[in-house]
N, C-alpha and C positions, 0 to 999 in steps of 0.2 A: 574494610573494603571487600575482602574475600567473603565474609559472612553475609554482606548485603547481596552480593552477586549470587552466593549460593542459593538464597531465598527466591531469587528471579528465575534461575537456570534449573534448580532441582525438579519442579513440576514438569518441565518440558521432558525430561529423560524418564520420569515416571510415566508420563503419558505414552511415550514411545513403547514402553513395555505393555502398556494397556492394549495398544495396538497389535503388538505381537502375540499376546494371547488370544485376541480375537481372531487373528489369522489362524492361529492354531485350532481354535475352536471350529473354524470353518474348513479345517483340514487343508489349509494351503501349504503346499510344499516349500514355497519360497518365504515362509513366515521369518526365518531368521535372516534371510538376506534383506528383507524389508527392514528388519530391526537394525541391522548393521548400517544400512543406507541411512537411516533417520539419525542414527547415532553420530555417523561421519559428517553429515550436513550441519548437525548443531555444533559438533566440536570444531569444524571448520570456520563457523562463524564465530565461535568464542575466540579460537587462536588467533583470527585476523584483527581483533578488537582487544587483545590484551596482550601483556608482555610476557616473557618466557616463564618468569617465576610464577605468575598468577596463573597461567594455563596449566603449569604444573600442579598447582594446588587444586584447581578445577578437576583434573583427572583423577587425583586420590580421593577427592570428595564424591565425585560420581560413582567410582568404583565402590567405595565402602559404605555409602548411605543410600545408593539406588541399585546399582548391579546386584550386590551380594544380597541384600533384603529381599529384592523382587524375585531372585531365583529361589530363595529360602520360602517366600511366601506361595509361589506356584507348585513348590513341591508339597505343601501342607494342603493345597486346595485343588487336587487333581480331578479334572472333568471326567466323569465316568465314560462319556461317550467317544473319547479319543483313543484309539487303539495304539499300543506301544508308545503312551505319553511320555514315560521316563526316559526311554530311549531317545525320542525328539528332544526332550529338555536337555539330556545330557550332551547330546551332539550340540546343541544350541548354546550352552554354557561353555563348552571347549572353543566354539568359534568366537564367541563375544570375549572370552579371556584371552584368546590370541590376539583379537583386535586391540584391546586395551593394553596387553603385554607389549605389543609392537609399539604402541604410542609412548608408553611408560618406560620401557627399557632404556631408550634413548637418553632418559632423564635420571637413569639410575635406579628406577623402581621396578623389583622384580616380583610380580604379583603371585606368582606361582609358589612362592616361599612363605605367603601368608598363611596364618593358620586357618583363618577363615575359609580361605580358598581350598585349602587342602580337606577341611572338614566337609565342605559342600560337595566337592568332587567324591569324596569317599562315601557319601550318603548316596548320591546319584549312581555310582557305580553298584553300590550293593542294591539298589532299587531294580537294576536291570539284569541281575544274574539270577539263576533258578533259585527258588525259594529254598529247597532241601540244602543247596550248597551254602546259603546264607545262614540256615539254622545251625548246621555244623560249624561253620565259621564262628558263629556267635559263642558256642561253648568252648571253643579252642581258646578266643579271646578272654573268657572268663577264667578258665584254668590258669592261664598266663597271668592274669591280673591277680587272681586269689592266692597264687602261690607267693607273691610279694607282699601279702598283707601280714602285719603283726597285730594280733586283736588278743583280747583277753575274755572271750566269749566261752572257753572251756573246749574239751575235746570230745570226739566221737570214737569208740572202740568197737572195731567190727572185723569179721573175717569175710573174705571173698575168694572164689575160685571159679573157673571156666571149665565146662566138660562138654563133650559131644554126645549127642543122643541121636542116631540116625542122621537126619538132615537138618537137626536142630543144634544150635549152640545154647548152652544153659548157663545161667550167671547164678550161682548160689552164694547167698549172703546170710550171715548171722550178725545181727545188731547185739552186740553183748553189753555195752553200757555208755554213758556219758560220764564226764567228770569235769569238776571246776565250773559248772553251769553258773550263770550271774543270778542274782535275786530278782525275781519277777513279780512277785505277789507281795502286797503289803502286809497281809496276815499270812504266814508260812513262808516258804522259799521258792520253789518252782515245781510245777506239775508237768514235768516233761514227757512228750511222745516224739518219736522219729517217724518220718515218712520218707519212703524210698521209691526210686523208679529208675528207668534208663531214659537217657536224653541224646538226642531231641526225639520226643515222643511223636511230633506230627510229622513224621517222615516215612518213607515207603516201609522200611524193616521195622520200625518201632511203633506203627500207627495203633496196634493192638494192646500196647503196653499200658498196664494200670499204675496208679500211684498206690501203694500198699503203705500200711502203717502198724506201728506197735500199739499196745494199750498203754495208757498213760501211767506213769508212776508218780504218785503225789508226794509233795512236800519233801523233796530230797534233791540236792546239788549234785549227787553223784548216783543217779538212777541206774539200776541194773534191768535189762531187758530180756536178754537171751532169746531172741525173736528171730526166727528164720523166714527167709524169703527166697523164692525162685523165679527168675525171669527168663524167658526164652524167646528167639527169634530165629528165622529161618534163612540164615546165611552165615558163611564163615566171617570170622572177624576181619580178614584182610580185604573183604569186599565192601566194608564200612569206610566212610570217609573218616579224617581226623575230627576229633571233636565227640565222638561217640563216648558216653561216659555213664558211670554210675552216680546217681544223684541222691543225696540224702538232705533232708531239711529237719530241722530240730525246732519244735514248738513248745510253747508254754500252754497247757489246756485252761481253758476259761469257761466255766459253767454258764455264765450269764452273757456272754458276748463271744465274739470271734476269737479264735486262738492267735497268741501273740508270736510272731517269728522271732527265734533267737539268732539262728545262723544255719550255714549250709556247708557241705562238702561235696565236692566234685571229683571223681577219680576216673581218669581215662581207663577204657577198658583195655588198652594195651598194657597197662600197668598190673593188671590182674593175671596171675599165673594159672596154667591149665592143671586141673586134676587135684593138686594139693592145695588145701586151704592155707591162706597167708593173713596174718593178723595185722591189721593197721591202725594206727592211733593218729588221727588228723584233726588239726585244729578248726573250729568252727569260724567260719569267715562271712563276710557280708557280699552281697552282690554288687557289680560295678554299675551305679546309677547313671554313669556318663558312657555307656558301652555305645559307640556309634552304630554297630551292627543292629543293636536293638532298635534304635531310632528307625533305622530302615525297614525292619520287620513291621514296627508299628505303622509306619505309613502304608505298608501294603496290606494291613489288617482289613480296612473296609473292601477291598477287593479281592482277597484271597482268603477263603475260609480256614485254611491251615495256619496262615499268619494270625488270624483273628483268634482262634483257639490257643494258640502259643501265647499270645500277648495277654489273653485272659488269665491262663495258667501263671504265668510269670509275674503278672501285676501283683498277684497275692503277696509275693515274696517282696518285690520291689516297693510297693507302696508302704508296707509295714517296716521297711527298712529306715525310713524317714531320714533320708540323708546320710545314712550309714552311721548315725549317732544314737538312735533310738535306744536300743538294748543297753549300750554302755551307760547313758545318762540315766536311764531307768534304773538299771542295777545299781549304779552308785548312789543315786538318790535313796532308793529304798534301803539299801545297806546302811547309810547314814541314819535313816529313820530307825531302823531296828537297833543300832549301837545306841542311839540316842535314848531309845525306850528301855534297853537294858539297863543303862546307867541310872536312870530315874527310879527304875523299879527293883533293880537289884537282881532281876531275873534274865533268864536267857531262853530262846525258844528251842523246842525239842530237837530240831535238827541242828542248830549250832551247838548244842549242849554235848553233841557227840563229837566235837571237832577240836582238836588240838590247835596250837598256834600256827602249825604249818598245814592245817586242812586234813590232817590224818584222823581217821575214825578212831575213836578211843571207847574204851569198855566204861 
């Protein structure tokens, strides 16, 4: 009975949202009031013709299958000509949510505790704050998430310190080495290089910052670089928002196609000492593919150049992470292939011939 009624009622509520967006496109100030009026009229008709339990089921279905998907859809299809579109959409979502919450709370449903509701509201809120604030927030969230990871992608060893030079803050970095990198090549081991920069680059103080890189070290799972970088920006550290960080990415160099991403390290600038170099050994980790702040930045990409540039830069890493398992699966498969080859031929690769059982370099 409920399923049959759903098929009859659901199109009416979708139609109400079509009218709502049409009114927004016409810049009607009362668009959300008109939407609420249509929803209320339809719900009153349903309530007068159904019992309490059936009506409760209708409310839940309409909320989950019409309201949430429709707002998601209109986040993804922003009309360019509407100024402050996301502010209007956020206000509308809050009002529609309040309307349904009042109806459903009586029946024991608290929609504001629903994960989809929280996710949608989070995205809408992030779409309406200044972009720079959102970019810094993204890296705060990434550092928190990455600190909780337990990976087997190897380590990055480097030194870093801050120093003042007139009105500039300098970040001096020496990339020393990597250790315990995964196998990345069918023939050989790993041809690693390290890229370094400050993040978020597409903001006022870091807009001039470049991505610098070491030379690749071929056929080595423990490459030594000893490469120095210096970055500078024209403000004191305490003028920056939380999230300002030193960003390393480690790649496997490929001569015939694009380089393969291995892992990254984010280090908050507030964790770097002044004047005296400090040595760090940080595990390589993978980016969070489910970061909601990134979703909000991506939605702003077509309409804000800095967001578009950030997404382009970051997608090079995110796309190559392949769900977070790419490197580990590839490394594991290549290691199995190499071990099998060694058993069949009785030979070992030059890189592995130098390694003992514990991975220590031997003579």
